[in-house]
C-alpha positions as protocol buffer text, in pm:
chain_id: "A"
residue {
  index: 1
  type: MET
  ca { x: 3 y: 0 z: 9 }
}
residue {
  index: 2
  type: ASN
  ca { x: 284 y: 230 z: 83 }
}
residue {
  index: 3
  type: LEU
  ca { x: 468 y: 152 z: -238 }
}
residue {
  index: 4
  type: LEU
  ca { x: 152 y: 251 z: -435 }
}
residue {
  index: 5
  type: GLY
  ca { x: 98 y: 574 z: -262 }
}
residue {
  index: 6
  type: LEU
  ca { x: -213 y: 447 z: -98 }
}
residue {
  index: 7
  type: SER
  ca { x: -92 y: 460 z: 252 }
}
residue {
  index: 8
  type: THR
  ca { x: 167 y: 651 z: 457 }
}
residue {
  index: 9
  type: GLN
  ca { x: 212 y: 361 z: 684 }
}
residue {
  index: 10
  type: VAL
  ca { x: 527 y: 159 z: 656 }
}
residue {
  index: 11
  type: PRO
  ca { x: 513 y: -212 z: 750 }
}
residue {
  index: 12
  type: GLY
  ca { x: 654 y: -299 z: 1109 }
}
residue {
  index: 13
  type: ARG
  ca { x: 687 y: -665 z: 1049 }
}
residue {
  index: 14
  type: LEU
  ca { x: 843 y: -911 z: 813 }
}
residue {
  index: 15
  type: LEU
  ca { x: 573 y: -1116 z: 634 }
}
residue {
  index: 16
  type: TYR
  ca { x: 630 y: -1355 z: 356 }
}
residue {
  index: 17
  type: LEU
  ca { x: 337 y: -1521 z: 166 }
}
residue {
  index: 18
  type: PHE
  ca { x: 395 y: -1878 z: 57 }
}
residue {
  index: 19
  type: ASP
  ca { x: 217 y: -2194 z: -22 }
}
residue {
  index: 20
  type: GLY
  ca { x: 351 y: -2388 z: 280 }
}
residue {
  index: 21
  type: PRO
  ca { x: 230 y: -2392 z: 641 }
}
residue {
  index: 22
  type: SER
  ca { x: 218 y: -2081 z: 839 }
}
residue {
  index: 23
  type: LYS
  ca { x: 482 y: -2028 z: 1087 }
}
residue {
  index: 24
  type: ALA
  ca { x: 673 y: -1767 z: 1279 }
}
residue {
  index: 25
  type: PHE
  ca { x: 1049 y: -1748 z: 1370 }
}
residue {
  index: 26
  type: LYS
  ca { x: 1195 y: -1515 z: 1632 }
}
residue {
  index: 27
  type: VAL
  ca { x: 1531 y: -1391 z: 1497 }
}
residue {
  index: 28
  type: MET
  ca { x: 1721 y: -1158 z: 1773 }
}
residue {
  index: 29
  type: ASP
  ca { x: 1457 y: -861 z: 1803 }
}
residue {
  index: 30
  type: TYR
  ca { x: 1253 y: -956 z: 1502 }
}
residue {
  index: 31
  type: THR
  ca { x: 971 y: -1183 z: 1433 }
}
residue {
  index: 32
  type: ILE
  ca { x: 962 y: -1329 z: 1061 }
}
residue {
  index: 33
  type: GLU
  ca { x: 631 y: -1470 z: 964 }
}
residue {
  index: 34
  type: PHE
  ca { x: 550 y: -1706 z: 696 }
}
residue {
  index: 35
  type: LYS
  ca { x: 191 y: -1703 z: 598 }
}
residue {
  index: 36
  type: ASN
  ca { x: -5 y: -1967 z: 409 }
}
residue {
  index: 37
  type: THR
  ca { x: -180 y: -1809 z: 98 }
}
residue {
  index: 38
  type: ALA
  ca { x: -319 y: -1965 z: -218 }
}
residue {
  index: 39
  type: LEU
  ca { x: -56 y: -1990 z: -487 }
}
residue {
  index: 40
  type: LYS
  ca { x: -292 y: -1814 z: -708 }
}
residue {
  index: 41
  type: GLU
  ca { x: -263 y: -1506 z: -507 }
}
residue {
  index: 42
  type: SER
  ca { x: 118 y: -1507 z: -456 }
}
residue {
  index: 43
  type: GLY
  ca { x: 296 y: -1711 z: -727 }
}
residue {
  index: 44
  type: PHE
  ca { x: 360 y: -1440 z: -984 }
}
residue {
  index: 45
  type: LYS
  ca { x: 625 y: -1399 z: -1237 }
}
residue {
  index: 46
  type: HIS
  ca { x: 634 y: -1013 z: -1190 }
}
residue {
  index: 47
  type: ARG
  ca { x: 677 y: -839 z: -861 }
}
residue {
  index: 48
  type: GLU
  ca { x: 440 y: -571 z: -960 }
}
residue {
  index: 49
  type: SER
  ca { x: 176 y: -828 z: -981 }
}
residue {
  index: 50
  type: GLY
  ca { x: 207 y: -942 z: -640 }
}
residue {
  index: 51
  type: ILE
  ca { x: 212 y: -586 z: -508 }
}
residue {
  index: 52
  type: ILE
  ca { x: -106 y: -491 z: -698 }
}
residue {
  index: 53
  type: VAL
  ca { x: -294 y: -820 z: -603 }
}
residue {
  index: 54
  type: GLN
  ca { x: -210 y: -795 z: -225 }
}
residue {
  index: 55
  type: ALA
  ca { x: -303 y: -419 z: -217 }
}
residue {
  index: 56
  type: LEU
  ca { x: -639 y: -499 z: -389 }
}
residue {
  index: 57
  type: LYS
  ca { x: -680 y: -789 z: -140 }
}
residue {
  index: 58
  type: THR
  ca { x: -614 y: -567 z: 167 }
}
residue {
  index: 59
  type: LEU
  ca { x: -825 y: -295 z: 52 }
}
residue {
  index: 60
  type: GLY
  ca { x: -1123 y: -556 z: -7 }
}
residue {
  index: 61
  type: PRO
  ca { x: -1388 y: -524 z: -316 }
}
residue {
  index: 62
  type: ASP
  ca { x: -1577 y: -244 z: -155 }
}
residue {
  index: 63
  type: ARG
  ca { x: -1279 y: -5 z: -110 }
}
residue {
  index: 64
  type: ILE
  ca { x: -1145 y: -15 z: -472 }
}
residue {
  index: 65
  type: THR
  ca { x: -1234 y: 352 z: -576 }
}
residue {
  index: 66
  type: ASP
  ca { x: -1142 y: 544 z: -880 }
}
residue {
  index: 67
  type: PHE
  ca { x: -872 y: 698 z: -687 }
}
residue {
  index: 68
  type: VAL
  ca { x: -724 y: 370 z: -582 }
}
residue {
  index: 69
  type: LYS
  ca { x: -739 y: 257 z: -956 }
}
residue {
  index: 70
  type: GLU
  ca { x: -558 y: 584 z: -1069 }
}
residue {
  index: 71
  type: SER
  ca { x: -286 y: 552 z: -819 }
}
residue {
  index: 72
  type: MET
  ca { x: -219 y: 201 z: -925 }
}
residue {
  index: 73
  type: ARG
  ca { x: -236 y: 301 z: -1293 }
}
residue {
  index: 74
  type: ASN
  ca { x: 13 y: 587 z: -1230 }
}
residue {
  index: 75
  type: TRP
  ca { x: 258 y: 371 z: -1029 }
}
residue {
  index: 76
  type: LEU
  ca { x: 247 y: 90 z: -1297 }
}
residue {
  index: 77
  type: ASP
  ca { x: 479 y: 102 z: -1589 }
}
residue {
  index: 78
  type: SER
  ca { x: 255 y: 89 z: -1905 }
}
residue {
  index: 79
  type: SER
  ca { x: 489 y: -170 z: -2064 }
}
residue {
  index: 80
  type: LEU
  ca { x: 403 y: -413 z: -1797 }
}
residue {
  index: 81
  type: CYS
  ca { x: 45 y: -410 z: -1837 }
}
residue {
  index: 82
  type: SER
  ca { x: -2 y: -708 z: -2081 }
}
residue {
  index: 83
  type: ALA
  ca { x: 235 y: -917 z: -1890 }
}
residue {
  index: 84
  type: ILE
  ca { x: 54 y: -833 z: -1563 }
}
residue {
  index: 85
  type: LEU
  ca { x: -290 y: -908 z: -1712 }
}
residue {
  index: 86
  type: LYS
  ca { x: -131 y: -1257 z: -1828 }
}
residue {
  index: 87
  type: ASP
  ca { x: 32 y: -1305 z: -1488 }
}
residue {
  index: 88
  type: THR
  ca { x: -270 y: -1246 z: -1293 }
}
residue {
  index: 89
  type: ARG
  ca { x: -544 y: -1422 z: -1501 }
}
residue {
  index: 90
  type: VAL
  ca { x: -614 y: -1680 z: -1236 }
}
residue {
  index: 91
  type: VAL
  ca { x: -666 y: -1451 z: -929 }
}
residue {
  index: 92
  type: THR
  ca { x: -1001 y: -1406 z: -787 }
}
residue {
  index: 93
  type: GLY
  ca { x: -1269 y: -1245 z: -997 }
}
residue {
  index: 94
  type: TRP
  ca { x: -1309 y: -915 z: -845 }
}
residue {
  index: 95
  type: ILE
  ca { x: -926 y: -868 z: -809 }
}
residue {
  index: 96
  type: ASN
  ca { x: -894 y: -966 z: -1191 }
}
residue {
  index: 97
  type: GLN
  ca { x: -1155 y: -723 z: -1283 }
}
residue {
  index: 98
  type: ALA
  ca { x: -984 y: -435 z: -1092 }
}
residue {
  index: 99
  type: ILE
  ca { x: -651 y: -514 z: -1260 }
}
residue {
  index: 100
  type: HIS
  ca { x: -828 y: -510 z: -1604 }
}
residue {
  index: 101
  type: ASP
  ca { x: -975 y: -169 z: -1500 }
}
residue {
  index: 102
  type: ILE
  ca { x: -629 y: -46 z: -1391 }
}
residue {
  index: 103
  type: CYS
  ca { x: -449 y: -166 z: -1722 }
}
residue {
  index: 104
  type: ARG
  ca { x: -736 y: -54 z: -1949 }
}
residue {
  index: 105
  type: GLU
  ca { x: -615 y: 315 z: -1959 }
}
residue {
  index: 106
  type: LYS
  ca { x: -249 y: 217 z: -1990 }
}
residue {
  index: 107
  type: LYS
  ca { x: -261 y: 51 z: -2313 }
}
């Protein structure tokens, strides 16, 4: 959310999404969390795909406004749109629709 300019908050914990069991490890003063998630929402070829999908998922379908789409559209390099559309074709329906809306103006 911070990378996309949608929030001024900075993450205070280390969280990694993967398709294995959820676990947390304490390393010195830090806790590193590995959180289980569906592969269709984390196994992307492009870093940008994961950032957009997780931001949309965090916001939820009711909070995807024109401002949010415009912010993501401005952040995203237009040359990546077709690759991201291909990369995210198996994500949840409302997330896929939002990504199509974001990329629609970039082409």
